[in-house]
C-alpha positions, 0 to 999 in steps of 0.5 A: 500499499502506498501512503501519502503524507502531507509533510513536504516542507516539514521534512527534507529527505535529501538533507536528512539522509545525507546528514551522516546519521544513516548509511543504507540509503540509495537515491535512484532517479530522485526516489529514496530507498532505505534499508530499515532493518528487515524492511526497504522503505521507499520515499518519493516527493510530489512536488506538484501536490506537495506530498511525500509518498511512502511504501515498504517491503516486505512489511509495513514501516510506519514512515511518519515514526521513522521520520519523527513527524511527531516531534514538535520541530517548531518548539524544538528549534525554539528551545535550541535557538541559542545563538547566531551560528545555530540559528543560521544552521537551522535556517540553512538546513530547514527540513533536516530531521532526526531519524528513529533507526532500528536499534541493532542496525544503528549499533552495527552501523556506528561500530563500522563507521569508527575511524573511517569515512562515510563511504567506507562505512557504507561499503562495509554495511552493504557487504554485510547486507548482501552476504547475510541479509535477505533479498527484497524486490521493490520497483524491479530492483533488488535490495538486501535488508540488514541481517539479524543479530543472531545471523551475525552472531553465528557468522565467523570472524573470517566471514565478517572480515570478507565484508571489509570490516577489518578489526571491526569484525570482532566488535560486530561479532561481540555486539551481535552476541550481546545484543539479545541481552540488552533491554532496548525498551528499558534503555529508552526509558532510562536516564541518559547516563544509565543508558550510556553506561550500558551501552559502554559495556559492549566491547567496541563501543565508545562514547561517540558510538554509544551517543549515536545509538542513544540519539538515532535509536533509543530516543535520547534527544539530549545526546550529543555525539562528537565526531571529527566535524562536531569537534571542528564546530565546537573548536570554531564556534564554541571555543568557550567550551573547550580548547581542542586545538585539533587534537584527538579527544580523550575520553575525558575531554569528549565527556567534558565537551559533550556534557557542556553542549548538552548543558547548553542546548538542553534536552534537544542537544542532539538536534543542535548537533545534526544541524552543526554537523551539516553546517560545519561540513559546508562552511568549514574547510580542511584538508583532511578527508572531508567525507568523514 
């Protein structure tokens, strides 16, 4: 069934999918296909009727929930409107939204994205889907869903390495083995610190990966993940909170900066983080790998 939603202008799929929060999406002739756990979600825009249409295979996906259309974006933007930089970022990236991702896919995605580019992380995840996922046909195209935790838990390290994971293979294996013991619903309702402490118990999950999972899959909109671009944004625009000077952050520095940014932006600091991520990638010029 095709569902049409009058949300055009409220959500901009291009900005949202290209904001570094999700990796398994494809733009084919201006139609977006997203791997969402065991399903493929199709999103298309009708510029004439100002509608977004979506459908999914093999099961129904609540796309409004996926796009967090239940969030009061006006209230959120008002809440984080603390300074000129974030105001410029919100205006420039109007339509950018956080996504509610499938938790296991989100966990593995950000383990794979550690210390590498978006392009390489996407390659790893596509390889995992092709080798261990299920094929789904939609619009004459064949996609592969994200493998279940039990499937990756049963995979050998050599099989995972064959998907270009390298040293991350052991982390993915460990996370897949441990995932069934994680009470996902409890972590959504637990305090930020309690939920994060539980995620940090997973071998291979550090501060950034934990914060990404909390923000993009576990309803903790106060989480403020710090990657290389956010570190640059903080150094350039919010230096009063930290003296980074281009150094790689220690765990202690990471926590100090994240705590300061959460205190500054409040319960929706994660939305501010996404706006700042996109703003920094567009406006800050570095000689480093700009796809990180």
